[in-house]
N, C-alpha and C positions, 0 to 999 in steps of 0.2 A: 296249782296247775290249771291252765285254761281249758275250758271245754270247747272242743273243736266242732264246728257245725258240719252238717252233711254236704253243704255246698257253699261256694263262694258267692258273694254279691258281685254285681257286674263290674263295679269299679271304673277306672278310667285308663285310657291308653297312654297317659302321660302323667308324670315323667317316667321314663323307662327305669327299670329296677324296682327295688322295694322302697316305698315311701311311707314313713310313719307319720300320721297326722294327730296322734294323741288319743284317738278313739279306735284305731285299727291300722292295718297295713295294706296299702295298695301294691299289687304286683303287676308288672308289665314287662313282657319280653317279646323280642322280635323273632318271627319265623315266617317266611313267605310260603314255604312248601310243606309245613307240618299240617296234619289233619286233626290232631288233638295234642294238647299239652297239659300235663298234670303238675300241680304244685304238691310236692311231697314234704310233709311236716315230720320232724324228728324230735326225739326227746332232747333234753338240754345237753346231753353228752354226745349227741349225734350218732348213737349206736342203734337205736330202735326207731324204725319208721312207724309213726303213729297213724298217719292218714294220707290218702291220696285224693286231692280235690281237683277235678278238671277245671281249667280256666274257662269261665262261662262265655266270654265274649272275645271276638277278634275284630278289631277295627283297623283298617288300613295295614293289615299284616302284623299288627301288634296284638298279642294275646294278653288279656288282662282280667284281673279279678281282685276282689277286696275281702280281706279277712278281718271281721270285726273283733274287737277286744284283744287284738294282738299288738305287740310292741317290740321295742329293742330287746335283743337276746333270743328271739325266735330263730330256730334252726331249720333250714329248709334246703331243697334242691328241686330240680325239674326232671321230668321224663317227657320225651317228645315222640309222638307217633307219626308215621308217614311211610313212604316207600323206602325199602332197602334195595336200592338199584344203583350200585356204584358206577356202572358204565354211563349212567346219566347224571352222575354227581350227587346222588341222594344216599345218605348213610343213616337213616333213622333206625333206632333200635331202642325201644322203650325199656329194655332190661338194663340200660346203662343210665345211672344217675348222672345228671348234668349240672355243672356249676353255672350259676347265673352270671352272664357276662358283666352285669352291673353290681355284683356282690361287693359290699364295702369291707367285708371281713370274712376270713375263712377259718374253719376250725378243724384241727386234725391234719396229719400228714398223709399224703398219698402212699398207699402200700402196693408195691408192684405185684401183679398177678396177671395171668392170661385173661382173666375175666374183665380187665379194663378195656379190652379191645372189642370192637363191634363185630369182628369176624373171629373165626376159630383159628387160633395160631397153629401153624404147621399143617393146616388143612390143604389138600392138593389144589383147591381152588383159591387159596389165599384169601384176600379180602373180599372175594365174591361170595364166600360162605357167610353164615350168620351165627354168632355166638349168643346163646340164650341164657347165660348166667347173669345173675344180678350183681352189678358192680358197687352197689351202695355201701357195703361194709369197707370198701377200699378207698373211697373217694372223699376228699375234704368236703365238709358241709358249709353252706353259706349261713351267715348270721346277720339278722336285721340289726342295723345300728341307728343311732339318732343322727339323721342327716341334717339337722338344723344347726350343727356347730359351725361357727364362723371364727376365723382367726383374728379378725379385727385389723385395724391399720396402725396399731401402736408400734413405734420404733421401726417402722418400715425403712430399710436402707434405700437410699437413692444414690446409686453409683453409676455415673455415666459410663457408657461403653468404653470411651477412650481412656478411662482410669481403672478399668477392670483388670484384675489379676486372678486367674482361676486356678484352683487346687483340686485335681481329680483324685477322689478317694473312695474307698470301699467301707461301708458302714461297719462291717465286722472286722476287716483286716486292719483298720486304722488303730484299733485299741486292744486287740487280743494279747499283745505283748507289752502293754503298759502296766508295769508292776505297781504304779502309784494310783491305779484305779481299782475299786472293789471288784473282786473276781466275778461276782454275779452280774455286774454291769458291763464287763468287757464283751465286745462284739455286738453291743446293742446301741440303740439310739440314745440311751441314757449316758453312755460313755462318750458318744459323739458330742454331747453338749457339756462335757466336763470343763470347768473353767480353765484348767491347765492346758487342755487341748486347744481351747479357743485362744488363750493367751499365746500359744505357739503360732497359731495361724496369723494372729495380728502382728506378732513380732517379725514374721517374714514377709509381711505386706500383702497377705491374701485378702481379697475383697469378696470372693465368691467360692464356695465349695461345691464341686460337681460330684454328686454321688452316683456310683454305679447302681444298676437297677435296684429299686426298693419295692417294686411290684412283686407280689407273690409269684414264685417261679417253681418249676418242676425239677426234681432231681432225676436226670436222665437214666434210663434203664441200663444202658451200656456202662455208664460210670458207676452206677450202683453195683453192678456185677464185678467191677474192678476194685471195689472198695474206695472209690473216689467220689467227689461231690461236684455239682455245678456251682463253683464258687462265685463266678462273676454274676450269674443270674440272668443271662440273656436268653431266657427260655420261658416266656410269660405264661402263667396259669391264670392270671387275672390282671385287668387293667385298672382296677379300682382298689383292690385290697392290698395292704402292705404285707411284705414278707413277715410271717408271724415270729420267726426266730430273731428278728431285729427289734422286737418289742419286749422290753425288760419285764414288764408286768402283764404282758399279753393284751394290752389295751392300745387301740389306735392313737389315743391321746399321748402315748409315750413318744411317738414320732412327731406329733404336732408340737409338743413341748420342746423337743430338741430343736426343731426348726425355729420356733419362736426365740429360744435362747440364742441361737446363732445370729438371727436377724437383729435381736436386741443389741448384740455386740457389734453390729454394723457389717456382718458377713451375710451376703446373699446365699440362698440355697437353690442350686440347679439340680434337676433330676435327669439322669440318663434313662430314656424311655425306649421301649421296644414294641413298636406297633407294626413292624414289617412282617412278622411271622408270630406263630404261637407254638406252644410246646406239644401240640397234637401231631406234628410231623406230617409225613406223606401218607399215602394210602395204607401203609402198614403201621401207622402210628395209633396210639390209643384214642378212644372216644371219651372226652372229658367235659366238653362244653360246646364250643361253636360247631364242631364237626357233627355232633348229634342234634343240635338245634336247627341247623340249616346249612349244611356243608356247601351247597351250591351257591349260596349267597355270601357267606363269610369269607370264602377263599377264591383265589384266582385258579381256575381249572383250565386244562388244555382244551381249546376249542375243538369240538368234534370227537374228543376222546376224554370225556369228563371224569373218567375213573382216576386220572392222574392230575397232579398239581403242577402249576407253574412254579418253578423254584428259583426265582431271582435272588433269593436270600442265602442259598446254600444250606438252609435249615429244614428243608423238606416241604415247606408250604410258603405261600405269600398271601397276606391279608388283602382282601379285595376292597380297597378304598374307593373304587369306582362306584360301589353300591352306596346309595345315599344313607341307608340305615347303618351300614358299617362305618362310613365316614362320621355319621352322627355319634356313634359309640366312641370313637377316638376323640372327637371334639368334646363330648361330655366328660370323658375321662380327664382330659387336659384341664378343662375348667374346674373340675372337682378338686384337683390337686392344687390349683391356684386359690380357689375360693374357700376350700375347707381346711387345707393344710398351710396355705400361705407361702407356697414356693414362688421363687422369683423367675424361673425360666426352665428351659428344657434343652437337652442335647438329644437329638433324634438319631438312634442307631439305624444304620443303612438308610439314610435319608433319601437316597436316589430311588429306592423301592417305593417309598411313600409318594414320590412325585411321578410315578409311572401311570400312564394311561394306556389305552389299547395300542397306541402307536409308539410307545416308549416313554422315556423321561420327558417331562414337560414342566418348565418353570411356572407355567400358568395352569398347572393341574388343579383339580378340585381340592386336593389336600392343602396346597399352598394358598389357594384363593380363600378357602374356608377360614384358615387361621388369620390371614392378613386382614380380613374384613371383620373379624370377631372383636367386639369392644373390650373383651377381657384379655384374650390371648395375644392380640396384636401389640399389647403394651408390655409384655414380659420379654426376657431375653430368649432368643431362639437360635439354636446352633444345630447344624446338620452335619452328619458324617456323610460326605459327598461321594459315596461309592457304594456299589453292591456288585454281585457277580453276574448280573444279567447283561444283555446286549448293551453296548455303549455305557457300561456301568460306572465309568469314572467321569464325574460331572463337577469337578472342582472349579469353582468360579462361576458356575452356571445357575446358581440358585437366585431367587428373586430378592429384591431389596427388602430389608427387615430381617434377613437371616444371616448369621455368621456361619462360617464353615471351618471344620478341621482342615488345616492346610498340610496335607501329607507331603506336598512339594517342598514346603519349608523344612519339615522334619528331615527329609532325605538330603536336601541341599546343604543344610547345616552340618550334618554328619559327614558328607563327602568333602566339604571344604576343609573342615578341621582335621580330617584324615590325611590331608595333603594331596588330594586328587588334583590333577592338572586341569586347566581350562575352566576353573570354577569362579573366577573373579566376577564375571558378568552375572552369573547366577546368584552369587552372594549379594551383589549390589541390589538386585531385584527383591531379594528376601528382606534385606535391611529396610527397604522402602515400603514394605507392606504388600509385596507381590502385585503391583499395579496392573501388570499385564493380565492378571486374572480377575481383579476385583474393581478396577477403576472404570466402571460403566454403570449406567442407570442410577447415578448419584449415590452409589455405594461408597462407604468410607473405609479407611484402613482397618477399623475394628472388625470388619467382616472376615478378616484373616485371623483365625485362631492359631497362633504360632506355638508349636510345642516341639520339644526334643524327644520326649518319651511319653507314652500313655500306658494304660493297663495292658494294651495289646502290643506286646513286644518286649524288648529289653528295658530294664530300668536304665537311668542315665549312667549309674556306676558300672553296670554290666556292659554298656557300650564301649567302655575303655578297658574292660577286663577280659572279655571273651571275643574271639574272632569267629567262633561258631556257636550255634545254639546247642543247648544241652537239656533236652526235654524228655530224657529217659523216664522220669518219674510219671509221665503222663500215660505210659503204657502203649505207645504207638511206635516203638523202636526209633524214636527221635525223627520220625517222618513228618510229624505235624509242625505247625508254626512256619513262619517265613524263613527262607534260607538266605535271602539277600538283605542284610541288616545294615550295611555300611558301618560296621563296627570294627574294632581292632583290639588286640591284646597288648600291643606295644612291647612285645618281646617275650611274653610268657602267657600261656593260656591259664586263666583263673587267678586266684589270689597268689601273691608273691611277697617275699620278704625283702627283695632287692630294693634299696632306698631310691636308686636312680629311676627304676621303672615306676615305682610308686609316685615319685615326684612328677614324672612326665605325665602319668595317667591323670593325676589331680589337676595339672595345668590344662590339659586338653579338656577335661570335664568342666573346669571353671570357664574356659573360653566358650564352650558350647552353651552352657547355661547363660552366660553373659549375653550371647547373641540373641537368645530368646527375649531378654529384657530390654535390649537396646534397639530392637527392630520395631518399626511401626506395625501396629496390629494389636491383637489381644494375647498377652502371654498366658500360657497354661503350664503348670508345673505338676508332674506326677507326684503323688504323696510319697514321701520318703526320699525323693531325689535331693531334697535340701540337706540331707545328712548322709547321703551315700548308701541308701538301702540297696540290697542285692536280692535277686531271685535265683542265685546260684547258676546263672546262665540260662535259665528257663525263659524263653520268649513267648510262651503260650500257656501261662499258668492258670488257665480258666478252670481247671479241675483240682487245683491245689488249695484246699481249705486247711492250710497248715502253715508251718514256719517258712515255707518257700514263698508264700504270698503275703503273709502277715508282715506288717512293718516291724522291723527289728529296732526298737527304740534304744537298745543298748549301744547301737552304733552312734546314736545322737549324743550319747554321753561321753564318747571318746574325744580325745583332743582333735582328731581329724574331723569328726562329726560336728563338733562345736564350731570349728573353723569354717567348715563349709556352710553351716547354717547361718553364721554371721555374714558370710560372703553373699548368700542369697538375700538376706535381709538388706544388705548394703545395695545390692542391685535394685531391689524394689524401691528403696528410698531414693536412689539416684534417679530412677525413672519418674517417680512422683514429683521430684523437685525440678525437673528440666523438661519443659514442653518440647524442646528440640529432639528429645528421645522418643516422643510419642505423638507425632502429628495426628490431630483429630480428623483431618480430611486430606485427600490428595491435593497437591498444589503444583503450580508451575515452578519447577525447581530452578529455572533460570531467572525468576523474578528477583530483583535486587531489593533487599531491605535497607541496605546502605550502599553508597557508591562502591562498586567493586565487590560487594558481598551478596552473592546469590543465596537463595534459600538452601540450595543443595549444590555441593561441589565435590568432585572426586579427584583424588591425588595419588600419584605414584610415589615410590619411596624416596625420590629425589625432591619431593615437595612440589613438583610441577603437576599441572593438570593431566589427567589420564587422556592420552591420545587414542585415536582409533587403533593404531598399531599396538599400543599397550593393552587395550582391551582384548585384542586378538592374540596376544602373546600367551600361548597355552601354559608354558612353564611358570608364568608369573603367579605368585601366591600372596603378594603383599598388596594391601589396599588401604587408602585413607578416605574417610567420609566426613565432610563438615556440613552441619545442618544449622539453620538459623530459624528461630520462631519468636513471635511476639509473646511477651508475658502479660498477665492481667494488669501489671503496673505500668505497662507501656514501654518496657525495656526490650532489648533484643537478647534472647537466650541463645548461646552458641554451644555446640558440642562438636568435638573432634574425635572420631573413632579411628584407631590404627589397628589393623588386623594383619597378622602374619600366620598364614596357614601352612607355611613351609617348615622344613626341618632344620633350617639354619637361622642363627641370629642375624639381624640386620640393623643398620642405623637408618632411622626414618627422619628425613628433614622436615621440620615444621613448615607448613605452607605460609605464603604471604596472603593478605597483610598480617602482621604480627598482632596478636592479642595477648592480654594478660591471662594466659592459660593457667589453670590449676589441674594437676594430674589427680583425678578422682579414683581411678581404678586401674589396676594392672594385674591381669590374671596370672602373671609369672611371680608376682609379689603381693598376694592378697591382703597382707597385713599392713601394707604401707599406708602412711597417713596422707591426707590431701596436702599437696605442696606444689609450688611452681615447678615446671619441668626442668629448670636448671640448664638451659642452653637452647641452641637452635636446632639440635637434632637429639633424638631419643634412641636409646638402645632397646630394640624390640626383640624379645626372646622368641625362639622358635615356638610355634603353636600357641601364641599368646595374643591377647587383645588389650588395648589401652583405651580409656575414656578420659578426655580432657574437657573441661568446661570453662566458659567465660561469659561475662555479662557486659553489654555495651549500651550506651545511651544512644537512642536514635537521633539522627540529625534532622533539622528542619527540612520539610519537603520530602522526607523519605519515610518508609514504613507504612 
């Protein structure tokens, strides 16, 4: 056991966090308003506080000190002294042990108690009172790690945006019900990298897996009292430390190795990250880290009434990215996950919040500017969730070049079209072309539109055709939580049913919706399990269901229906890969002719004639044809013809002129059909179905 000195050496104010140099550890932490900060050293189990050492220096608001002879494995935390004056935004309380915002690893689980709060719970003055109990026995401790680890560049996948297919998954939920994986590995990163799981992803054409939050997160008190858990993890306790329960042997390298194995297989790894708020909540939340270190700097507070927090996130607080040190913390965290873990990109939860300045959302905000000028971060894949609950919180299409965005407009439009809603043909046309009305500006490309039918937040794809209403009773809020307007339908019966006719219709609609995701310009995203019909029993807000409701039911994948749907999704991905006309890499002039009489983009009514203005305005019309043409790498012209029938009646669709040697590649009404010529000048298009035909043509001299 090391002998602890009576004082720290001065050390350096950079880099922030703990830095092991082989001879000792430098500690540096930001606080503009603290009057003193102590480094607290604990025994290796984190149970006994061995020493409190004041940070000897403060340089440019960075408190720092150097502990000789220390190294990886040292267990520590902070205590911060300063004014306890909530009305002015200050909540210093040295009785509360604080987690280092830059801690790379945490030890132990938080144990709920009133002593975690900086104020006396149930006191008449609420958060204006002061709690003097020590919170150290209840709080996870920080552990010094070796920060020199580098993932290297071996087997780094290079997948262009235009060829990317994203699979959104949860580290725990993806494997908890995999009987072919060792029980002790299920729910961990070790299972995530299992060759059988990787083979499944490759089989269905996935090029990137997007993981729900892997940052250490808090189990909410109200969920704890209900016997539930924060399953999704959108409640950050640390921006640098991974969630300990996802590490099969308790080592950070467990996650690094899983990422490396995925990338070695050619699958990129994207992380869903939550920098818009923290788990400390509003003025009545616990004091665990940032709130106790410098509440007035780390959070956006109500001007003139700094006791209260601006709550653009709906989670109680909003991280203050307008402060340079707070912005630096987020940038350092992002670079750390790229450089130390080797991740390929990020999906930013509530991205609008991150882009807010004092005047509201700004695509030229400090956050966006900092990322886009960064030599590391500007080169990875960047995706924003383009909304929050603040003023003007829906900013779809308004992010800067370099960012893709979750296209909620696509999600809702696809659901509405295939549900048979009137007046949707024009809407569907825009979605198929990559929503140019939203993204075709500032030299952005179709990949900026992340097209999805379902995500973790909402119904699964299977539940969209099984339930007309949400069924969130298990969440404990009397089914009042979750979105009420889902554009879903049960097609004749609420919930599972044995009726073969209803089952067949549901599967056809499901296939048509999934097909639309893959044949639209943009970046397709698939919710894990949708490829085999996974269900959440009608729960469209399963954030707190760490159980069979949320876990992927792989037994469904083994059924005849599951295997058929999986094969269908694999076929969709392969079709998209093979035909550039299904995935334009950039927005184009649709009227430009690649061959005489052959425009890049043409629209047809069911008689095979061009869509007229009157046809576009005809609200009852639910049938649409789309022909697209694109050059191939070999200099040929690749053609695709989509025929869509969102209505409830079968129709005959006349093939448009000029005639090509079409091959019918896909029919959502007959998914097992082999590729074949259409067999006539008109095709029978079943209700709620989609067809894909393709052809290849030699360009003529002087064209193309």
